C-alpha positions as CSV (number, residue, x, y, z in Angstrom):
1,M,0.0,0.0,0.0
2,T,1.5,3.3,-1.0
3,E,1.4,6.5,1.0
4,P,-1.1,9.2,-0.2
5,S,0.5,12.1,-2.0
6,Y,0.5,15.6,-0.6
7,D,-2.2,16.7,-3.1
8,E,-4.4,13.8,-2.1
9,L,-4.0,14.6,1.6
10,K,-4.8,18.2,0.9
11,A,-7.9,17.3,-1.1
12,K,-9.1,15.0,1.7
13,L,-8.6,17.7,4.3
14,A,-10.5,20.2,2.3
15,E,-13.4,17.6,1.9
16,L,-13.4,17.0,5.7
17,E,-13.4,20.7,6.5
18,K,-16.3,21.2,4.1
19,Q,-18.3,18.5,5.8
20,V,-17.7,20.1,9.2
21,D,-18.7,23.5,7.9
22,T,-21.9,22.1,6.4
23,R,-22.8,20.4,9.6
24,K,-22.3,23.5,11.7
25,R,-24.3,25.7,9.2
26,A,-27.1,23.2,9.2
27,G,-27.5,23.7,12.9
28,A,-27.0,20.0,13.5
29,M,-26.4,18.9,17.1
30,E,-23.3,16.9,18.0
31,F,-22.8,14.7,21.1
32,R,-19.5,14.1,22.8
33,V,-18.4,12.4,26.0
34,G,-16.1,14.7,28.0
35,E,-13.0,13.8,30.1
36,K,-15.1,13.6,33.3
37,G,-17.7,11.3,31.7
38,G,-20.4,13.9,31.0
39,V,-22.4,14.0,27.8
40,S,-22.2,17.3,26.0
41,V,-24.6,18.5,23.3
42,Y,-23.2,21.0,20.9
43,G,-25.3,23.1,18.5
44,L,-28.1,24.3,20.7
45,G,-26.5,27.7,21.5
46,R,-23.1,29.3,22.0
47,F,-22.0,26.9,24.7
48,P,-22.5,23.2,25.0
49,V,-25.0,21.7,27.4
50,T,-23.3,19.0,29.6
51,L,-25.0,16.6,32.0
52,Y,-24.0,13.3,33.4
53,Y,-25.8,10.1,32.4
54,E,-28.3,10.0,35.3
55,Q,-29.2,13.7,34.7
56,W,-29.9,13.1,31.0
57,I,-32.1,10.1,31.9
58,R,-34.1,12.2,34.4
59,L,-34.4,15.0,31.8
60,L,-35.5,12.7,29.0
61,D,-38.0,11.0,31.3
62,A,-39.5,14.4,32.2
63,A,-39.7,15.5,28.5
64,P,-43.5,15.2,28.3
65,D,-43.9,17.3,31.4
66,L,-41.4,19.9,30.1
67,K,-43.2,20.1,26.7
68,Q,-46.6,20.6,28.5
69,F,-45.0,23.3,30.8
70,M,-43.6,25.1,27.8
71,E,-47.0,25.0,26.0
72,D,-48.8,26.3,29.1
73,N,-46.3,29.2,29.4
74,K,-45.8,29.9,25.7
75,S,-47.1,33.4,26.0
76,K,-44.3,34.2,28.6
77,L,-41.5,32.6,26.5
78,K,-39.3,34.4,24.1
79,L,-39.6,32.8,20.7
80,K,-37.4,33.3,17.6
81,E,-39.5,34.5,14.7
């Protein structure tokens, strides 16, 4: 197996950078596990949201209640137009 040429590596890097840029522009969320074992969600806002496993499970279990709370208080919430 031969080593890729400089031009091939450069083209591959450009392709990967384009994929990353497209994902960021599309507003896609990205999940990562941090050094301390927390799960971080990137793409919701300026900073990631990081919680530990048990916290994510509690939050996900409460999702129906959260959705109802948000609907009940929609008139008080700031919404993007």
